[in-house]
C-alpha positions as CSV (number, residue, x, y, z in Angstrom):
1,M,0.2,0.0,0.2
2,T,1.3,3.5,-0.6
3,N,2.1,6.0,1.9
4,V,0.1,8.8,2.6
5,L,3.2,10.8,3.4
6,D,7.1,9.7,3.0
7,C,10.3,11.6,3.1
8,R,13.6,10.5,1.7
9,A,16.9,11.1,3.0
10,L,15.4,14.5,3.7
11,D,17.9,17.5,4.3
12,A,16.1,21.2,5.8
13,G,17.3,24.4,7.2
14,Y,17.8,27.8,6.4
15,R,21.3,28.1,4.0
16,K,22.3,25.6,1.6
17,N,25.3,23.5,2.1
18,S,24.4,23.9,5.7
19,P,21.2,22.0,6.3
20,C,20.3,21.8,10.2
21,V,17.8,18.7,9.8
22,R,19.8,15.9,8.2
23,G,18.9,12.7,6.1
24,V,15.2,12.3,7.6
25,D,13.5,8.9,6.8
26,L,9.8,9.5,7.8
27,S,6.5,7.7,6.3
28,L,3.0,8.1,7.5
29,R,0.3,5.6,6.6
30,T,-3.5,6.1,6.1
31,G,-5.0,7.3,9.7
32,E,-1.7,7.0,11.1
33,I,-0.5,9.2,14.0
34,L,3.3,10.4,14.9
35,A,4.5,11.7,17.6
36,L,7.2,14.6,16.9
37,V,9.3,15.0,19.7
38,G,12.5,16.3,20.7
39,P,14.4,19.5,22.3
40,N,14.0,22.8,21.8
41,G,16.2,23.3,18.7
42,A,16.2,20.0,17.2
43,G,15.0,21.1,14.4
44,K,10.9,20.1,14.3
45,T,9.8,23.2,12.8
46,T,11.8,23.6,9.9
47,L,11.2,19.8,9.3
48,L,7.4,20.6,9.4
49,N,7.9,23.9,7.5
50,T,9.7,22.3,4.7
51,V,7.3,19.1,4.5
52,A,4.8,21.9,4.0
53,G,6.3,23.7,1.3
54,L,7.4,27.0,3.3
55,L,10.7,26.0,2.8
56,P,12.6,24.5,0.3
57,A,14.2,21.1,0.6
58,L,17.8,21.0,0.5
59,G,18.4,17.7,0.0
60,G,15.9,14.5,-0.7
61,G,12.7,15.2,-1.3
62,V,8.7,14.5,-0.4
63,A,6.1,12.9,-1.5
64,V,2.3,12.4,-1.5
65,G,0.9,8.9,-2.2
66,G,3.8,8.1,-4.3
67,S,3.8,11.6,-6.1
68,P,7.2,13.8,-5.5
69,L,6.2,17.4,-4.5
70,P,7.6,20.3,-5.7
71,A,10.0,21.8,-3.0
72,G,9.4,25.3,-1.9
73,N,6.2,25.5,-3.1
74,P,3.5,25.6,-0.2
75,R,0.6,26.2,-2.7
76,A,1.3,23.2,-4.3
77,A,1.4,20.8,-0.7
78,V,-2.0,22.0,0.0
79,R,-3.5,20.9,-3.5
80,A,-1.7,17.7,-3.1
81,G,-3.6,17.6,0.9
82,V,-0.4,18.6,3.3
83,V,-2.1,21.3,5.7
84,L,0.3,22.8,8.2
85,V,-1.2,24.4,11.7
86,P,2.1,26.7,12.3
87,D,2.8,27.1,16.2
88,D,1.6,30.8,16.0
89,R,-1.9,29.7,14.3
90,A,-1.7,31.9,11.9
91,L,-5.7,32.7,12.6
92,F,-7.0,35.9,10.8
93,G,-7.4,38.1,14.4
94,R,-10.2,40.4,13.4
95,L,-12.1,37.7,11.3
96,S,-14.9,35.6,13.2
97,V,-14.9,32.0,13.9
98,T,-17.1,31.7,11.2
99,Q,-15.5,33.5,8.7
100,N,-12.0,32.0,9.3
101,L,-13.3,28.6,8.7
102,A,-15.3,29.9,5.5
103,L,-12.4,31.3,4.2
104,A,-10.0,27.8,4.3
105,V,-12.9,25.7,2.9
106,R,-11.8,24.5,-0.4
107,A,-14.5,23.1,-2.3
108,R,-17.2,26.0,-2.1
109,G,-20.4,23.6,-2.7
110,D,-19.4,21.3,0.5
111,R,-18.7,24.6,2.6
112,K,-21.9,23.7,5.1
113,E,-20.7,20.5,5.7
114,Q,-17.1,20.9,6.2
115,V,-18.1,23.8,9.0
116,E,-20.7,21.3,10.6
117,R,-18.2,18.4,10.5
118,V,-15.4,20.9,12.6
119,L,-18.0,21.8,15.1
120,D,-19.0,18.7,15.9
121,H,-15.8,18.0,17.0
122,F,-15.4,21.4,18.8
123,P,-18.7,22.6,20.0
124,S,-17.0,25.0,22.3
125,L,-17.0,27.1,19.0
126,R,-20.4,27.2,18.6
127,K,-21.1,29.6,21.1
128,R,-18.6,31.5,19.5
129,L,-19.2,31.4,15.9
130,K,-19.4,35.2,15.8
131,V,-16.6,36.3,18.1
132,D,-13.4,37.7,16.6
133,A,-10.3,35.1,16.5
134,G,-8.2,37.5,18.6
135,Q,-10.8,37.2,20.9
136,L,-10.8,33.8,21.7
137,S,-8.9,32.0,24.5
138,G,-5.8,30.5,23.8
139,G,-7.7,26.8,23.7
140,E,-10.1,27.7,21.5
141,Q,-8.0,29.3,18.8
142,Q,-6.2,25.9,19.0
143,M,-9.3,24.5,17.9
144,L,-10.0,27.0,15.6
145,A,-6.8,26.6,14.2
146,I,-7.3,22.9,13.8
147,G,-10.4,23.1,12.4
148,R,-9.3,25.7,9.6
149,A,-7.1,22.8,8.5
150,L,-9.8,20.1,8.7
151,V,-12.3,22.1,6.4
152,Q,-9.5,21.8,3.5
153,R,-9.9,17.7,3.7
154,P,-6.0,16.9,4.2
155,K,-4.5,14.2,3.6
156,A,-1.2,14.6,5.9
157,L,-1.8,17.1,8.8
158,L,0.9,19.1,10.4
159,I,0.6,20.4,13.7
160,D,3.2,22.2,15.0
161,E,3.9,22.9,19.1
162,L,0.1,21.6,19.8
163,S,0.2,23.0,23.8
164,M,1.9,26.0,23.3
165,G,0.6,28.4,25.6
166,L,-2.1,26.1,26.8
167,A,-2.8,24.0,30.2
168,P,-1.9,20.5,29.8
169,V,-6.2,19.6,30.1
170,I,-7.3,21.8,27.3
171,V,-4.4,19.4,25.2
172,E,-6.2,16.5,26.8
173,S,-9.5,17.5,24.9
174,I,-8.1,18.2,21.9
175,L,-5.7,15.1,21.3
176,P,-8.8,12.5,21.1
177,V,-10.3,14.7,18.3
178,L,-7.3,14.2,16.8
179,R,-7.3,10.0,17.4
180,E,-11.1,10.6,16.3
181,V,-9.9,12.6,12.9
182,A,-7.3,9.6,11.7
183,A,-10.0,7.2,12.6
184,T,-12.9,8.0,10.5
185,D,-11.1,10.5,7.5
186,G,-7.9,8.6,7.5
187,T,-6.2,11.7,7.6
188,A,-2.3,10.9,8.5
189,I,-1.3,13.2,11.3
190,V,2.3,14.4,12.9
191,I,1.8,16.4,16.2
192,V,4.7,18.5,17.9
193,E,4.5,18.1,21.2
194,Q,6.6,18.6,24.3
195,H,4.0,17.0,26.6
196,V,5.7,13.7,25.8
197,R,3.5,11.4,27.5
198,L,0.4,13.3,26.2
199,A,1.8,12.6,22.5
200,L,2.7,9.1,23.3
201,D,-0.9,8.4,24.8
202,V,-2.7,9.5,21.5
203,A,0.0,8.2,18.7
204,D,0.6,5.2,16.5
205,R,4.4,5.8,16.4
206,A,7.3,8.5,18.0
207,M,10.0,9.6,16.4
208,V,12.9,11.7,18.3
209,L,14.7,14.1,16.8
210,V,17.9,15.7,18.3
211,H,20.0,18.1,16.5
212,G,18.4,17.6,13.3
213,Q,18.8,13.7,13.2
214,V,16.8,11.0,14.0
215,R,17.2,9.3,17.3
216,L,14.2,7.1,17.9
217,D,12.1,5.8,15.4
218,E,9.3,3.3,17.1
219,D,5.8,2.4,18.1
220,A,4.4,5.0,20.5
221,S,3.2,2.2,23.1
222,T,6.5,0.7,23.5
223,L,8.1,4.1,24.0
224,A,5.4,5.0,26.4
225,R,6.6,2.0,28.7
226,D,10.4,3.0,28.5
227,V,10.1,6.4,28.2
228,G,13.9,6.9,29.9
229,R,15.0,5.8,26.3
230,I,13.7,9.2,25.1
231,E,15.3,10.8,28.0
232,H,18.4,9.4,27.1
233,A,17.8,10.6,23.2
234,Y,17.3,13.8,24.2
235,L,20.5,14.0,26.0
236,G,22.5,12.9,22.7
237,A,23.7,9.4,24.4
238,D,25.1,7.1,21.9
239,D,24.4,3.6,23.8
240,I,20.5,3.7,23.6
241,A,19.3,0.6,24.8
242,S,17.7,-1.5,22.1
């Protein structure tokens, strides 16, 4: 079966001949959730931005459904089904919840259906439809940012720093929604998350990125039973137990 998303020997960064992410192999199947974790500065955001076309790859490449994506072309990535929720959420602060969602719907004929599905996932937004995005709480803004991505019917959904500025209880309410989206829509999801245990609870696989390189890529439930291996990876130990 063809993977939804493939990265092969992907190098990423901001200067030619000086990648800060090196040789990443990443694949996602339909409905699979990957937790991408690692210390600050590991290259997680750079990797997601490159997959989403916001940065041109410095080496290797990205494919969706077996078809290569042109490097550094975010419009092509969205058309192929790769949608990024950035760490700053990038909402239109002076537009209402309804307007933010409506602007993201790709096929105008199913606007109402897609918006209703998002509101079913995040019912607290129903009471805030006329409220400007800039007036929402942090948790509501994150729900709206994810909802705006979902109305685009992504094949691969990338969420950078899911818990940024949020209380763990809010994160715990959002993660089951992502699990449901993966299960019912077949969306492949990558979550960058600092709360490692929360991420492992919802993910199928976990990848640890340290200094721009993959240190671990394993079944999430296996790593959840031995979080110490992740801690060793964070510290850059070379003798991680197998």
